[in-house]
MARNULO-810792 format. One record per residue: residue in one letter; x, y, z of N, C-alpha, C, O, CB in turn. Coordinates in steps of 0.001 Angstrom, whole numbers, padded with zeros to 6 digits, always signed. Glycine has a CB too. Example, Ala and Ser with C-alpha at 12.3 -4.5 7.8 and 13.67 -1.06 7.14 Angstrom:
BEGIN
a+013190-005690+007800+012300-004500+007800+013200-003300+007800+014236-003319+008465+011308-004473+009046;s+012850-002250+007080+013670-001060+007140+012900+000030+007870+013409+001138+008039+014084-000598+005725;
END
This chain:
BEGIN
m-005056-012625-020561-004465-012030-019361-003557-010892-019779-002707-011061-020653-003679-013088-018529;r-003729-009744-019166-002950-008592-019599-001612-008574-018858-001401-007776-017944-003733-007273-019354;v-000715-009470-019272+000654-009467-018792+001530-009240-020001+001479-010016-020956+001023-010800-018045;l+002335-008191-019982+003163-007845-021119+004542-008432-020946+005160-008250-019897+003243-006333-021298;s+005043-009135-021951+006386-009670-021901+007252-008932-022899+007000-008975-024103+006391-011179-022181;r+008260-008264-022407+009220-007581-023265+010604-008094-022888+011516-007303-022649+009124-006014-023118;s+010765-009407-022833+011988-010025-022369+013143-009763-023313+012969-009685-024529+011788-011502-022198;r+014323-009628-022735+015534-009505-023529+016330-010793-023509+017497-010808-023901+016386-008355-023025;s+015722-011863-023061+016389-013158-023054+015350-014242-023233+014160-013952-023363+017192-013373-021748;a+015787-015486-023239+014865-016604-023445+013851-016729-022331+012839-017412-022494+015629-017892-023570;r+014101-016076-021185+013162-016153-020077+011801-015598-020447+010805-015935-019806+013705-015415-018883;g+011736-014760-021463+010461-014204-021892+009471-015268-022285+008263-015033-022242+010665-013269-023033;a+009953-016437-022670+009046-017521-023038+008183-017939-021865+007061-018409-022055+009828-018716-023556;i+008698-017772-020647+007908-018133-019466+006708-017220-019341+005604-017674-019040+008762-018062-018191;a+006920-015922-019573+005806-014973-019490+004733-015326-020496+003541-015240-020202+006292-013539-019722;l+005159-015726-021691+004187-016119-022703+003448-017379-022281+002262-017538-022570+004874-016335-024050;a+004151-018271-021598+003509-019500-021137+002424-019205-020132+001389-019872-020119+004530-020443-020530;v+002649-018196-019275+001627-017828-018298+000402-017274-019009-000730-017581-018635+002177-016797-017291;a+000625-016460-020029-000502-015922-020781-001298-017052-021410-002527-017002-021448-000020-014940-021859;a-000605-018068-021903-001292-019213-022511-002009-020040-021454-003067-020613-021712-000295-020093-023281;l-001421-020096-020256-002025-020855-019163-003395-020319-018809-004335-021081-018581-001130-020828-017940;f-003501-018982-018765-004761-018349-018439-005572-018175-019714-005734-017056-020199-004535-016992-017737;a-006080-019268-020258-006869-019206-021481-008170-018466-021235-008665-018426-020108-007152-020611-022016;a-008727-017875-022296-009887-017003-022147-011135-017610-022756-011065-018517-023585-009615-015660-022778;v-012287-017090-022325-013564-017480-022882-014342-016232-023233-014053-015149-022724-014353-018367-021903;s-015332-016379-024105-016131-015229-024519-017010-014758-023382-017564-015554-022624-016986-015571-025740;c-017124-013421-023280-017959-012802-022254-018737-011670-022886-018320-011127-023909-017108-012290-021058;s-019872-011303-022288-020693-010238-022844-020379-008909-022184-019909-008884-021046-022170-010567-022687;d-020628-007806-022870-020378-006471-022364-021646-005882-021763-022752-006133-022242-019845-005569-023474;g-021468-005093-020703-022606-004403-020115-022852-003078-020814-022074-002679-021680-022384-004178-018622;g-023917-002401-020448-024209-001117-021076-025267-000380-020291-025726-000858-019254-024659-001306-022524;g-025661+000795-020786-026733+001543-020172-026289+002699-019313-027087+003600-019052-027541+000649-019372;a-025030+002712-018857-024568+003803-018007-024280+005048-018836-024117+004977-020054-023318+003383-017229;k-024221+006198-018150-023981+007468-018834-022483+007761-018908-021703+007300-018075-024717+008618-018115;t-022105+008523-019906-020718+008966-020011-020382+009863-018830-021151+010765-018495-020471+009708-021350;a-019246+009624-018201-018842+010397-017031-018354+011782-017439-017809+011944-018531-017747+009658-016253;p-018540+012781-016583-018099+014145-016926-016590+014276-017067-016110+015209-017711-018577+015114-015878;d-015835+013355-016476-014372+013414-016595-013838+012413-017614-012637+012145-017646-013726+013157-015241;a-014722+011857-018450-014324+010809-019390-013292+011317-020393-013374+012445-020878-015547+010271-020129;l-012323+010459-020688-011285+010776-021660-011422+009867-022876-011782+008697-022749-009882+010635-021030;s-011134+010407-024040-011111+009617-025261-009892+008700-025236-009005+008868-024399-011093+010531-026516;t-009847+007738-026144-008691+006847-026206-007416+007637-026477-006365+007331-025914-008894+005776-027289;a-007500+008649-027334-006326+009477-027615-005864+010213-026360-004665+010332-026111-006636+010483-028733;s-006824+010707-025568-006472+011404-024337-005928+010439-023290-005035+010793-022520-007686+012147-023784;l-006465+009217-023261-005920+008211-022352-004472+007910-022700-003631+007765-021812-006758+006925-022402;q-004181+007817-023995-002811+007556-024419-001900+008685-023972-000772+008451-023538-002735+007379-025940;a-002399+009916-024081-001620+011068-023635-001462+011090-022118-000514+011678-021598-002276+012357-024105;a-002395+010445-021407-002340+010419-019949-001344+009405-019415-000936+009501-018258-003701+010124-019391;l-000939+008423-020237+000076+007469-019805+001403+008186-019590+001735+009120-020321+000235+006331-020837;l+002148+007754-018603+003462+008326-018372+004354+008130-019594+004322+007082-020238+004107+007699-017133;t+005132+009129-019896+006121+009018-020972+007452+008570-020381+007616+008521-019162+006281+010373-021731;a+008400+008245-021256+009716+007792-020793+010367+008830-019882+011015+008484-018894+010632+007497-021991;g+010186+010107-020225+010794+011162-019436+010133+011400-018095+010699+012079-017238+010782+012411-020204;e+008941+010850-017898+008212+011036-016641+008377+009857-015689+007874+009899-014566+006741+011253-016924;l+009073+008807-016118+009284+007644-015269+010392+007917-014255+011282+008724-014520+009627+006412-016119;p+010350+007255-013098+011448+007385-012136+012766+006921-012765+012766+006143-013719+011146+006568-010853;q+013868+007398-012233+015181+007050-012765+015376+005539-012801+015073+004837-011837+016283+007701-011930;g+015882+005055-013918+016150+003630-014072+015030+002851-014712+015230+001708-015122+016445+003041-012761;w+013845+003447-014808+012709+002773-015430+012606+003164-016898+012969+004276-017280+011401+003113-014690;e+012108+002243-017714+011950+002521-019127+010694+001850-019683+010245+000816-019188+013181+002058-019894;l+010144+002466-020722+009024+001887-021441+009564+000875-022449+010592+001108-023085+008179+002989-022147;v+008868-000237-022586+009321-001278-023511+008191-001691-024443+007983-002875-024706+009848-002501-022738;g+007473-000701-024931+006427-000996-025905+005052-001019-025291+004893-001165-024079+006695-002305-026568;g+004071-000876-026136+002687-000888-025692+002094-002272-025770+002625-003155-026443+001863+000070-026510;g+001002-002451-025083+000275-003712-025156-000841-003581-026154-000721-002853-027140-000272-004124-023783;k-001915-004270-025910-003092-004150-026756-004318-004217-025869-004289-004823-024798-003127-005257-027847;a-005384-003598-026314-006617-003628-025538-007113-005058-025390-007136-005819-026358-007693-002754-026197;v-007509-005418-024181-008031-006750-023915-009464-006822-024416-010286-005971-024072-007952-007094-022403;t-009767-007816-025213-011117-007988-025728-011915-008941-024838-011351-009617-023978-011077-008511-027171;a-013214-008987-025048-014085-009801-024198-013691-011274-024208-013814-011954-023189-015525-009657-024644;d-013216-011776-025357-012879-013194-025426-011502-013502-024847-011057-014649-024898-012940-013664-026855;e-010822-012502-024300-009537-012716-023640-009634-012625-022128-008623-012753-021437-008530-011716-024139;v-010814-012409-021608-010985-012293-020167-010880-013668-019519-011538-014615-019952-012337-011636-019829;v-010058-013777-018488-009858-015042-017790-011090-015398-016964-011671-014534-016307-008614-014972-016892;r-011482-016657-016996-012660-017094-016239-012246-017848-014985-011465-018797-015054-013567-017977-017110;a-012770-017425-013842-012572-018144-012587-013556-019300-012525-014638-019228-013108-012749-017200-011361;d-013187-020371-011821-014096-021511-011712-015176-021286-010663-016076-022111-010505-013317-022767-011380;r-015085-020158-009938-016144-019757-009023-016547-018336-009368-015701-017445-009440-015689-019868-007534;s-017832-018125-009580-018301-016808-010014-017977-015720-009000-017772-014565-009373-019797-016843-010264;a-017929-016080-007716-017632-015094-006678-016238-014507-006838-015977-013399-006369-017770-015723-005302;c-015331-015238-007500-013946-014795-007660-013694-014158-009024-012575-013731-009308-013002-015964-007462;q-014717-014091-009865-014531-013508-011190-014068-012046-011146-013255-011657-011984-015819-013607-011968;p-014551-011213-010204-014064-009830-010170-012553-009723-010033-011942-008811-010591-014713-009094-009037;v-011943-010650-009292-010485-010629-009141-009815-010939-010476-008874-010255-010880-010030-011644-008062;m-010307-011972-011158-009696-012346-012423-009984-011332-013521-009235-011240-014494-010182-013710-012847;d-011067-010566-013371-011314-009476-014324-010145-008490-014302-009679-008045-015351-012648-008744-013992;m-009676-008154-013099-008582-007201-012999-007250-007820-013404-006377-007120-013917-008492-006660-011589;v-007081-009119-013181-005891-009809-013671-005889-009807-015203-004842-009658-015833-005831-011263-013123;s-007068-009972-015784-007197-009950-017240-006929-008568-017801-006403-008428-018905-008582-010416-017656;g-007295-007541-017034-007147-006179-017512-008448-005532-017897-008466-004379-018328-006234-006151-018664;r-009552-006262-017748-010875-005687-017977-011916-006641-017410-011626-007812-017167-011127-005421-019497;s-013102-006150-017206-014179-006958-016652-014761-007902-017688-014755-007625-018887-015271-006068-016095;a-015262-009025-017191-015947-009965-018065-017331-009470-018441-017921-009961-019404-016046-011320-017403;e-017863-008499-017693-019225-008041-017939-019315-006560-018303-020212-006160-019044-020065-008307-016732;i-018408-005754-017795-018459-004311-018034-017281-003914-018914-016128-003981-018486-018440-003516-016692;a-017569-003505-020126-016510-003155-021066-016023-001729-020835-016838-000829-020631-017000-003318-022508;p-014715-001508-020863-014225-000126-020812-014551+000591-022115-014658-000039-023167-012700-000092-020545;t-014706+001892-022046-014933+002675-023268-013611+003006-023950-013590+003457-025095-015701+003972-022948;g-012505+002776-023237-011178+002977-023806-010143+002275-022959-010288+002203-021739-010849+004468-023923;q-009087+001750-023593-008011+001056-022889-006677+001439-023516-006543+001442-024739-008217-000484-022930;v-005699+001758-022689-004331+001966-023173-003378+001329-022173-003683+001269-020982-004012+003495-023367;d-002235+000857-022637-001275+000282-021714+000112+000225-022333+000288+000431-023533-001718-001105-021287;a+001100-000064-021476+002493-000147-021907+003232-001116-021005+002802-001393-019885+003171+001248-021890;g+004359-001633-021509+005232-002475-020719+006324-001647-020068+006674-000573-020558+005839-003574-021579;l+006863-002148-018962+007888-001434-018206+009019-002379-017830+008804-003573-017622+007285-000792-016943;l+010229-001830-017747+011371-002523-017161+011938-001664-016052+012071-000450-016206+012455-002837-018229;g+012277-002295-014922+012835-001567-013799+014344-001466-013863+014963-002050-014752+012430-002216-012519;p+014950-000739-012940+016399-000536-012919+017165-001857-012876+016931-002693-012003+016786+000320-011725;g+018069-002032-013813+018909-003222-013841+018268-004457-014411+018933-005486-014531+019357-003519-012499;e+016987-004399-014772+016319-005571-015331+016696-005753-016797+016697-004799-017576+014794-005445-015184;a+017013-006986-017157+017262-007306-018554+016042-007968-019170+016016-008252-020367+018488-008213-018692;e+015052-008206-018361+013830-008860-018797+012744-008514-017799+013031-008071-016686+014015-010404-018923;g+011516-008713-018190+010436-008431-017253+009105-008349-017941+009012-008429-019165+010700-007156-016516;a+008097-008191-017163+006754-008144-017717+005868-007261-016862+004738-007632-016545+006160-009551-017827;s+006370-006095-016487+005535-005161-015741+004557-004485-016690+004875-004229-017851+006399-004108-015008;h+003377-004204-016186+002316-003627-017005+001794-002361-016349+001615-002306-015132+001171-004638-017218;l+001554-001348-017165+000958-000095-016718-000176+000229-017677+000055+000371-018878+002017+001071-016662;g-001395+000348-017171-002524+000597-018061-003579+001486-017435-003644+001648-016217-003146-000701-018473;i-004401+002056-018296-005540+002870-017861-006776+002380-018600-006752+002222-019821-005292+004401-018127;n-007845+002142-017870-009148+001790-018447-010146+002902-018139-010295+003301-016984-009659+000419-017894;q-010823+003397-019157-011883+004391-018990-013235+003691-018981-013466+002784-019780-011828+005459-020115;y-014140+004105-018077-015463+003503-017977-016551+004571-017988-016281+005760-017818-015567+002656-016711;k-017768+004126-018187-018909+005014-018050-019132+005323-016571-018546+004692-015691-020178+004385-018681;e-019982+006295-016326-020168+006806-014966-020574+005701-013991-021526+004962-014243-021220+007909-014960;g-019854+005594-012884-020167+004641-011824-019586+003259-012010-019526+002488-011053-021617+004521-011697;e-019150+002918-013226-018708+001548-013483-017335+001253-012880-017116+000154-012370-018673+001292-014975;a-016413+002208-012930-015086+001978-012348-015203+001739-010843-014556+000842-010302-014147+003179-012630;a-016021+002536-010174-016212+002366-008733-016828+001011-008421-016432+000355-007457-017094+003485-008173;a-017792+000587-009225-018447-000702-009001-017465-001854-009188-017482-002811-008414-019640-000869-009950;l-016616-001773-010201-015645-002830-010453-014642-002945-009315-014319-004050-008879-014918-002578-011764;l-014150-001815-008834-013171-001845-007754-013791-002374-006478-013156-003147-005760-012589-000458-007517;e-015017-001976-006181-015686-002456-004984-015952-003955-005078-015896-004653-004065-016994-001696-004764;a-016240-004460-006275-016465-005897-006463-015199-006690-006157-015268-007767-005564-016935-006186-007898;v-014045-006161-006558-012773-006822-006238-012554-006832-004733-012205-007860-004154-011591-006116-006947;r-012760-005686-004110-012565-005575-002661-013459-006582-001917-013020-007223-000962-012870-004128-002185;a-014689-006708-002357-015629-007623-001694-015275-009081-001938-015532-009932-001086-017047-007357-002173;a-014682-009382-003101-014380-010773-003455-013135-011307-002753-013076-012497-002444-014203-010894-004949;l-012150-010468-002497-010856-010931-002010-010917-011799-000744-010232-012821-000698-009994-009753-001746;p-011702-011444+000284-011690-012275+001497-012090-013726+001259-011609-014609+001968-012607-011681+002520;g-012942-013997+000301-013390-015367+000053-012692-016057-001097-013100-017144-001506-014841-015370-000205;c-011634-015438-001632-010989-015998-002830-009497-016200-002622-008687-015826-003470-011220-015087-004034;a-009136-016797-001480-007721-017054-001224-007159-018091-002182-005963-018084-002475-007520-017512+000209;s-008015-018984-002674-007574-020014-003616-008761-020441-004478-009853-020700-003971-006965-021242-002863;f-008529-020507-005780-009564-020972-006709-008899-021342-008022-007683-021213-008162-010667-019883-006930;g-009678-021794-008971-009118-022214-010248-009429-021229-011355-010462-020560-011330-009636-023576-010619;v-008532-021141-012332-008795-020383-013552-008954-021389-014679-008172-022331-014804-007645-019349-013860;v-009964-021178-015488-010350-022167-016492-009520-021990-017761-009451-020896-018321-011854-022054-016814;e-008899-023065-018204-008118-023044-019427-009012-023366-020616-010185-023705-020461-006948-024036-019342;g-008429-023253-021810-009211-023460-023019-009882-024814-023098-010991-024923-023621-008348-023283-024199;g-009226-025857-022585-009797-027189-022639-010804-027467-021552-011393-028547-021519-008726-028190-022568;g-011019-026504-020648-011998-026682-019588-011395-027055-018245-012089-027007-017230-012972-027720-019988;s-010092-027435-018211-009462-027757-016936-009144-026476-016182-009061-025397-016770-008183-028592-017148;a-008967-026610-014871-008724-025437-014043-007350-025509-013399-006972-026540-012843-009803-025303-012972;n-006604-024412-013473-005306-024302-012819-005489-023473-011544-006066-022387-011590-004234-023654-013774;v-005008-023975-010426-005232-023319-009139-004303-022124-008975-003109-022199-009268-005028-024311-007987;v-004874-021018-008498-004098-019834-008154-004388-019474-006710-005462-019772-006186-004424-018643-009103;a-003426-018833-006074-003600-018327-004715-003610-016806-004784-002817-016206-005509-002468-018847-003755;i-004508-016188-004029-004643-014737-004020-004428-014229-002599-005082-014684-001661-006034-014300-004562;a-003507-013284-002453-003251-012700-001141-003482-011197-001200-002833-010512-001991-001811-013013-000667;p-004394-010663-000382-004573-009203-000337-003270-008529+000059-002492-009081+000837-005699-008814+000655;g-003028-007338-000474-001798-006624-000175-002066-005246+000400-003212-004806+000495-000956-006504-001416;q-001000-004580+000779-001070-003222+001303-000370-002285+000331+000585-002673-000343-000434-003132+002717;g-000844-001069+000267-000231-000102-000625-000573+001308-000203-001307+001511+000765-000670-000342-002057;p-000046+002284-000922-000281+003690-000561-001712+004113-000821-002401+003514-001647+000662+004598-001329;e-002159+005133-000127-003473+005717-000381-003357+006624-001596-002712+007671-001547-004003+006505+000865;l-003984+006213-002673-003893+006945-003932-005270+007087-004559-006144+006248-004347-002933+006240-004902;g-005461+008145-005327-006700+008310-006064-007916+008361-005161-007839+008786-004009-006856+007202-007052;d-009047+007917-005710-010294+007884-004951-010437+006599-004155-011121+006569-003133-011479+008044-005881;a-009796+005544-004619-009823+004243-003946-008781+003358-004606-008416+003575-005761-011250+003583-004011;a-008297+002352-003866-007270+001469-004413-007395+000079-003806-007847-000077-002672-005864+002042-004156;v-006989-000928-004575-006958-002314-004121-005622-002915-004539-005156-002699-005657-008159-003137-004706;f-005010-003672-003631-003732-004317-003902-003868-005806-003587-004453-006172-002568-002580-003666-003066;f-003332-006662-004452-003335-008101-004184-002242-008766-005007-001724-008184-005960-004721-008728-004505;e-001895-010001-004623-000879-010767-005338-001469-012094-005799-002165-012773-005044+000365-011003-004446;v-001185-012449-007032-001576-013743-007587-000347-014649-007590+000722-014236-008039-002171-013589-009034;a-000485-015863-007102+000618-016826-007122+000159-018086-007850-000942-018585-007620+001097-017166-005673;t+001018-018589-008729+000716-019816-009443+002027-020506-009785+003096-019903-009678-000122-019536-010723;v+001950-021756-010192+003137-022529-010555+003231-022606-012065+002241-022908-012732+003096-023949-009934;d+004415-022336-012617+004567-022367-014068+004843-023794-014539+004901-024722-013732+005702-021422-014515;a+005009-023956-015835+005168-025289-016419+006412-026010-015907+006457-027240-015902+005230-025185-017926;s+007422-025251-015476+008659-025870-014990+008616-026159-013492+009572-026696-012933+009844-024973-015300;g+007511-025806-012845+007377-026040-011415+007810-024881-010554+007786-024976-009327+008150-027228-011037;g+008210-023781-011178+008617-022608-010423+007421-021779-009987+006425-021691-010704+009561-021760-011244;m+007520-021170-008805+006434-020338-008295+006509-018949-008923+007560-018307-008914+006494-020240-006749;m+005403-018503-009459+005320-017174-010052+004381-016327-009208+003265-016741-008892+004835-017242-011531;r+004847-015135-008847+004056-014222-008034+003839-012939-008815+004785-012354-009343+004747-013935-006674;i+002582-012505-008883+002236-011362-009718+001458-010348-008880+000241-010467-008743+001409-011808-010959;p+002147-009353-008319+001440-008317-007555+000665-007388-008477+001135-007031-009558+002426-007507-006707;h-000519-007004-008040-001387-006097-008791-001742-004894-007931-001940-005017-006722-002669-006823-009262;a-001821-003743-008559-002327-002529-007912-003358-001920-008840-003062-001650-010004-001172-001507-007592;i-004570-001700-008338-005643-001082-009114-006086+000166-008367-006529+000087-007221-006848-002074-009337;v-005967+001304-009009-006308+002582-008384-007376+003263-009230-007248+003377-010449-005046+003498-008233;r-008433+003714-008558-009470+004464-009272-009273+005948-009083-009074+006422-007965-010865+004056-008797;t-009329+006673-010169-009431+008125-010112-010576+008520-011023-010509+008339-012239-008086+008830-010533;g-011629+009060-010425-012825+009394-011195-013421+008179-011869-013704+007173-011218-012505+010444-012231;s-013611+008271-013173-014273+007200-013924-013285+006262-014600-013662+005522-015509-015195+007792-014963;a-012022+006279-014171-011002+005438-014793-010259+004623-013746-010193+005001-012577-010015+006292-015592;l-009699+003500-014183-008871+002651-013337-007456+002626-013887-007248+002414-015082-009449+001220-013246;v-006484+002843-013008-005083+002583-013334-004792+001161-012862-004988+000846-011688-004101+003646-012657;i-004330+000305-013762-004105-001109-013453-002633-001438-013701-002133-001262-014812-005037-002032-014313;t-001941-001916-012667-000544-002302-012832-000319-003708-012307-001027-004171-011413+000380-001313-012116;s+000670-004380-012868+001064-005706-012386+002530-005923-012721+003069-005315-013645+000177-006830-013015;t+003164-006799-011955+004558-007167-012201+004679-008677-012135+004361-009285-011113+005514-006491-011175;l+005133-009281-013210+005309-010724-013259+006674-011076-012687+007702-010780-013296+005162-011257-014708;n+006683-011711-011512+007927-012136-010893+008310-013504-011426+007735-014517-011027+007802-012162-009356;l+009276-013532-012321+009695-014778-012942+010521-015613-011967+011329-015063-011219+010495-014497-014217;p+010332-016938-011965+011142-017786-011079+012632-017604-011354+013055-017491-012505+010754-019264-011249;d+013419-017577-010280+014882-017501-010384+015350-016260-011140+016407-016285-011771+015417-018743-011071;s+014584-015186-011085+014961-013966-011789+014626-012765-010917+013534-012692-010353+014244-013868-013164;a+015557-011825-010802+015317-010621-010022+014300-009745-010740+014455-009441-011923+016634-009848-009782;t+013274-009349-010028+012224-008514-010607+012033-007293-009720+011936-007407-008498+010888-009307-010760;v+011980-006139-010342+011826-004889-009593+010345-004531-009531+009730-004312-010574+012650-003732-010248;p+009751-004465-008330+008336-004094-008242+008113-002650-008683+009007-001811-008570+007822-004290-006811;i+006913-002372-009184+006567-001009-009557+006536-000156-008288+005785-000473-007366+005194-000958-010307;p+007322+000908-008215+007406+001693-006979+006225+002637-006808+005529+002980-007763+008693+002489-006956;e+006020+003046-005554+004945+003998-005258+005126+005285-006060+004146+005875-006516+004903+004313-003751;e+006369+005721-006233+006645+006951-006965+006070+006892-008381+005480+007863-008855+008153+007209-007017;l+006242+005755-009053+005740+005610-010421+004220+005563-010430+003574+006231-011237+006314+004342-011078;l+003658+004773-009532+002206+004640-009479+001552+005980-009148+000541+006348-009745+001801+003581-008443;r+002129+006698-008202+001574+007989-007820+001648+008983-008984+000709+009741-009223+002316+008544-006597;a+002773+008969-009703+002927+009868-010847+001870+009587-011912+001333+010510-012524+004330+009731-011451;q+001573+008288-012128+000561+007958-013129-000829+008400-012689-001589+008954-013484+000564+006460-013407;v-001158+008159-011438-002469+008558-010926-002630+010069-010977-003685+010571-011365-002665+008055-009490;d-001593+010794-010588-001666+012256-010582-001808+012816-012002-002571+013756-012221-000418+012845-009908;k-001085+012249-012958-001179+012740-014331-002574+012499-014896-003146+013372-015549-000123+012063-015217;l-003113+011318-014644-004465+011007-015110-005481+011943-014471-006350+012478-015160-004823+009545-014800;a-005381+012147-013160-006322+013020-012460-006268+014445-013004-007297+015113-013098-006028+013021-010960;g-005086+014907-013357-004960+016244-013920-005684+016374-015240-006337+017387-015492-003511+016600-014099;m-005578+015364-016089-006273+015405-017376-007781+015274-017201-008551+015830-017983-005757+014298-018292;q-008202+014536-016171-009632+014426-015885-010195+015776-015433-011315+016132-015799-009885+013351-014806;r-009434+016520-014649-009889+017852-014222-010079+018760-015447-011041+019524-015520-008868+018490-013225;q-009167+018665-016386-009297+019456-017605-010546+019072-018380-011226+019931-018942-008066+019285-018483;a-010849+017768-018410-012032+017299-019140-013308+017815-018480-014255+018181-019176-012054+015757-019208;r-013346+017849-017157-014531+018342-016453-014747+019828-016695-015882+020304-016722-014408+018074-014958;q-013656+020550-016871-013748+022008-017045-013986+022417-018481-014317+023571-018754-012493+022667-016547;a-013820+021481-019404-013962+021808-020833-015421+022093-021196-015724+022385-022354-013421+020655-021702;
END
């Protein structure tokens, strides 16, 4: 599960527990699609991520994550809900990105947190297909299980959300689950497509801890910066 924990206190252990809760299984990668005309290399994707100086006031970068591999993709106990968990994982169980970059974020006044900002590059048509699959899955996936390493399933609740009109298309939803201590954890996600890439963000709301949601200003800045670099790639 692509949730980044950059905690400055012992509460960070909870974020790690959630990552362990969503155990992963091996999945195969798709192929056959053509490289998109706006495709960016991994180096260009890294350059497309917002820098510390481009973040809204009070926000800071707290380190990078790592690319999610096929064996780290979370498995839903119902195949119809797998597209949702693909985005929670940070990549599809079937369609591999050609490049992935991401970073952790802390909001104003936060001493701990696990906000994630990432970009996934795909071959032509794949980003649109993945986003549409999530949109189609959400109405029937209000509640389902995620499969842990031992085969047991932990129930999660999914609520569709509302957000700004950004990029070529966008999907917003919240994942809710109970942590090991019995506290409710809510994790809002925003996935925005611009061209052949997806901007994927999430914020882990820790129980009994103030968490600052990723603001529209930050999300819009990331989408706009990525779109600008994609225009340059098309013109090259």
